[in-house]
Rosetta silent file (secondary structure, phi, psi, omega in degrees, C-alpha in Angstrom):
SEQUENCE: MATPFLAGVAVAAAALAGRYGIQAWQAFKARPPQPRMRKFYEGGFQPTMTRREAALILGVRESAAADKVKEAHRKVMVANHPDAGGSHYLASKINEAKDVMLGTKKGSGSAF
SCORE:     score description
SCORE:     0.000 S_00000001
   1 L     0.000  -31.498 -179.695   -5.460  -59.741   -5.862 S_00000001
   2 H   -75.963  -27.030 -177.245   -6.993  -56.260   -6.181 S_00000001
   3 H   -64.681  -47.336  177.437   -5.829  -55.207   -2.707 S_00000001
   4 H   -63.276  -34.444  178.373   -2.073  -55.217   -3.478 S_00000001
   5 H   -65.249  -45.161  178.990   -2.755  -53.352   -6.724 S_00000001
   6 H   -65.299  -37.408  177.133   -4.785  -50.665   -4.935 S_00000001
   7 H   -64.249  -40.112  178.117   -2.106  -50.379   -2.253 S_00000001
   8 H   -65.151  -41.318  178.174    0.529  -49.875   -4.971 S_00000001
   9 H   -64.834  -40.310  179.376   -1.571  -47.204   -6.677 S_00000001
  10 H   -64.668  -42.030  178.681   -2.080  -45.431   -3.341 S_00000001
  11 H   -64.928  -42.159  179.050    1.665  -45.469   -2.595 S_00000001
  12 H   -64.508  -41.644  178.540    2.445  -44.166   -6.090 S_00000001
  13 H   -64.538  -40.945  178.355   -0.160  -41.387   -5.744 S_00000001
  14 H   -64.910  -38.953  179.270    1.254  -40.412   -2.349 S_00000001
  15 H   -65.987  -43.610  178.484    4.781  -40.350   -3.773 S_00000001
  16 H   -64.577  -42.347  178.801    3.720  -38.151   -6.708 S_00000001
  17 H   -63.418  -41.479  177.307    1.793  -35.789   -4.424 S_00000001
  18 H   -63.614  -41.154  179.266    4.796  -35.539   -2.124 S_00000001
  19 H   -62.086  -48.086  179.285    7.107  -34.855   -5.071 S_00000001
  20 H   -67.542  -33.247  176.102    4.904  -32.079   -6.427 S_00000001
  21 H   -63.796  -42.940  178.385    4.469  -30.675   -2.917 S_00000001
  22 H   -65.764  -42.187  178.267    8.245  -30.483   -2.453 S_00000001
  23 H   -63.056  -40.543  179.270    8.677  -28.865   -5.880 S_00000001
  24 H   -65.917  -40.459  178.779    5.988  -26.294   -5.092 S_00000001
  25 H   -64.125  -42.682  179.097    7.611  -25.502   -1.728 S_00000001
  26 H   -65.912  -38.686  176.756   11.028  -25.021   -3.336 S_00000001
  27 H   -66.396  -36.310  177.880    9.519  -22.750   -6.004 S_00000001
  28 H   -65.306  -42.727 -179.966    7.778  -20.772   -3.254 S_00000001
  29 H   -70.580  -29.296 -175.477   11.023  -20.333   -1.309 S_00000001
  30 H   -85.064   -9.148 -178.407   12.995  -19.378   -4.454 S_00000001
  31 L   -68.129  152.484 -178.307   10.658  -16.567   -5.561 S_00000001
  32 L   -67.582  144.092 -178.627   11.988  -13.037   -5.182 S_00000001
  33 L   -68.478  139.509  178.318   10.993  -11.305   -1.964 S_00000001
  34 L   -90.785  133.498  178.176    8.156   -8.818   -2.243 S_00000001
  35 L   -65.958  143.205 -178.595    8.741   -5.482   -0.523 S_00000001
  36 L   -98.379   51.637  178.621    6.454   -4.925    2.438 S_00000001
  37 L   -96.056  155.636  176.337    5.703   -1.334    1.624 S_00000001
  38 L   -72.368  147.398  177.172    2.302    0.209    1.721 S_00000001
  39 L   -85.656  126.931 -177.176    0.603    0.660   -1.590 S_00000001
  40 L   -88.638  161.517 -178.869    0.059    4.314   -2.262 S_00000001
  41 L   -65.450  125.810 -174.862   -2.981    5.912   -3.810 S_00000001
  42 L  -105.214    3.111 -178.126   -2.690    5.752   -7.600 S_00000001
  43 L   -86.648  172.966  175.935   -5.635    7.896   -8.611 S_00000001
  44 L   -83.235  179.982 -179.824   -5.741   11.528   -9.657 S_00000001
  45 L   -87.453  144.536  176.594   -6.914   14.392   -7.512 S_00000001
  46 L   -84.102  156.467 -178.020  -10.593   15.223   -7.162 S_00000001
  47 L   -58.294  -44.252  175.637  -11.749   18.811   -7.862 S_00000001
  48 L  -115.342  122.774 -174.813  -12.702   19.350   -4.213 S_00000001
  49 L   -70.562  130.395  176.621  -10.580   17.425   -1.744 S_00000001
  50 L   -96.773  168.144  178.849  -12.507   15.117    0.551 S_00000001
  51 H   -64.371  -35.395  179.039  -11.417   13.875    3.946 S_00000001
  52 H   -64.832  -46.276  179.803  -10.877   10.401    2.469 S_00000001
  53 H   -63.992  -39.397  178.453   -8.611   11.716   -0.270 S_00000001
  54 H   -62.615  -40.731  178.565   -6.689   13.826    2.245 S_00000001
  55 H   -65.936  -37.543  177.894   -6.143   10.757    4.438 S_00000001
  56 H   -66.765  -39.126  179.820   -4.902    8.774    1.423 S_00000001
  57 H   -64.541  -44.056 -177.007   -2.449   11.524    0.462 S_00000001
  58 H   -83.473  -15.843  179.342   -1.007   11.757    3.965 S_00000001
  59 L    77.628   31.107  177.598   -1.107    8.015    4.612 S_00000001
  60 L  -123.777  173.468  175.916   -3.182    8.218    7.796 S_00000001
  61 L   -79.634  160.059 -179.892   -6.667    7.128    8.787 S_00000001
  62 L   -65.460  -26.413 -178.242   -9.595    9.472    8.356 S_00000001
  63 L  -100.554   24.218 -176.643  -10.023    9.569   12.135 S_00000001
  64 L   -69.401  149.310  178.339   -6.346   10.258   12.897 S_00000001
  65 L   -72.161  162.247 -176.120   -5.431   12.620   15.706 S_00000001
  66 H   -61.597  -38.432 -179.480   -4.004   16.057   14.934 S_00000001
  67 H   -67.490  -35.170  176.587   -0.471   15.120   16.030 S_00000001
  68 H   -67.390  -38.784  178.916   -0.460   12.084   13.712 S_00000001
  69 H   -64.593  -44.711 -179.906   -1.655   14.268   10.827 S_00000001
  70 H   -64.251  -40.026  178.484    1.070   16.847   11.497 S_00000001
  71 H   -65.475  -43.531  178.670    3.751   14.136   11.718 S_00000001
  72 H   -65.654  -38.581  178.537    2.569   12.511    8.471 S_00000001
  73 H   -61.860  -44.211 -179.249    2.442   15.930    6.776 S_00000001
  74 H   -62.632  -43.513 -179.572    6.006   16.672    7.796 S_00000001
  75 H   -63.677  -43.341 -178.564    7.265   13.314    6.479 S_00000001
  76 H   -70.096  -37.185 -179.616    5.496   13.681    3.129 S_00000001
  77 H   -70.465  -33.556  176.523    6.597   17.311    2.733 S_00000001
  78 H   -61.265  -38.632 -178.883   10.243   16.454    3.423 S_00000001
  79 H   -76.716  -25.299 -173.119   10.095   14.007    0.524 S_00000001
  80 H  -123.245   20.105 -176.690    8.207   16.347   -1.833 S_00000001
  81 L   -69.436  137.103 -179.086    9.286   19.861   -0.874 S_00000001
  82 H   -61.036  -31.777  178.637    9.792   22.196   -3.873 S_00000001
  83 H   -69.196  -18.888 -179.995   13.104   23.480   -2.478 S_00000001
  84 H  -106.293   20.192  177.589   14.424   19.907   -2.544 S_00000001
  85 L    96.495    6.906  179.320   13.341   19.195   -6.109 S_00000001
  86 L   -84.609  178.845 -176.923    9.708   18.366   -5.462 S_00000001
  87 L   -91.300  137.150  175.804    6.665   19.639   -7.295 S_00000001
  88 H   -64.954  -36.709  179.966    4.898   22.868   -6.299 S_00000001
  89 H   -63.732  -47.285  179.379    1.603   21.267   -7.292 S_00000001
  90 H   -64.751  -38.739  178.966    2.132   18.234   -5.048 S_00000001
  91 H   -62.117  -40.476  179.121    3.264   20.457   -2.183 S_00000001
  92 H   -67.128  -37.145  178.128    0.077   22.507   -2.474 S_00000001
  93 H   -68.742  -37.675  178.038   -2.029   19.339   -2.512 S_00000001
  94 H   -65.436  -42.413  177.382   -0.194   17.965    0.530 S_00000001
  95 H   -65.625  -38.534  177.210   -0.795   21.233    2.383 S_00000001
  96 H   -64.491  -38.668  177.936   -4.444   21.186    1.324 S_00000001
  97 H   -63.448  -40.831  177.266   -4.732   17.602    2.629 S_00000001
  98 H   -63.420  -43.415  179.695   -3.332   18.703    5.989 S_00000001
  99 H   -62.621  -41.183  178.996   -5.790   21.588    6.139 S_00000001
 100 H   -65.271  -42.924 -178.612   -8.724   19.298    5.334 S_00000001
 101 H   -68.043  -34.374  179.859   -7.662   16.746    7.944 S_00000001
 102 H   -86.696   -9.215  178.146   -7.165   19.392   10.636 S_00000001
 103 L    83.080   14.748  177.811  -10.392   21.177    9.708 S_00000001
 104 L  -103.830  135.329  178.304   -8.743   24.469    8.808 S_00000001
 105 L  -114.058  122.566  177.482   -9.581   26.175    5.531 S_00000001
 106 L  -116.005  116.052  178.312   -7.121   28.687    4.146 S_00000001
 107 L    72.258 -152.963 -175.712   -8.281   30.571    1.075 S_00000001
 108 L  -105.119   21.408  179.064  -10.381   28.878   -1.578 S_00000001
 109 L   109.675 -145.142 -176.548   -8.419   25.630   -1.813 S_00000001
 110 L   -71.456  148.237  177.259   -5.623   24.730   -4.168 S_00000001
 111 L   -77.553  -11.206 -176.877   -3.774   27.374   -6.145 S_00000001
 112 L  -105.724    0.000    0.000   -3.892   25.111   -9.184 S_00000001
């Protein structure tokens, strides 16, 4: 007598689990798509730029080759150039990041 009861409980549990599984799948499919963009560095600038910070600004690895650094610098500068409405401060930091990544030091660092 207990066997049919346990079988009924098992079928009911399987049906409920299936129902909630289907509801969860539909909610997962209906959620808004998340953009697959890289997350950019949200911190402020350090007083003396490090190689890590320079790589974060340019969006390259710390061990990136010179041509990759130059390409990344050009892309970031096109988006933030002062002549196109960008900030002079950000442009100077982007140029400083390129100099740090390429190992060239011009002057005493940032003008700001």
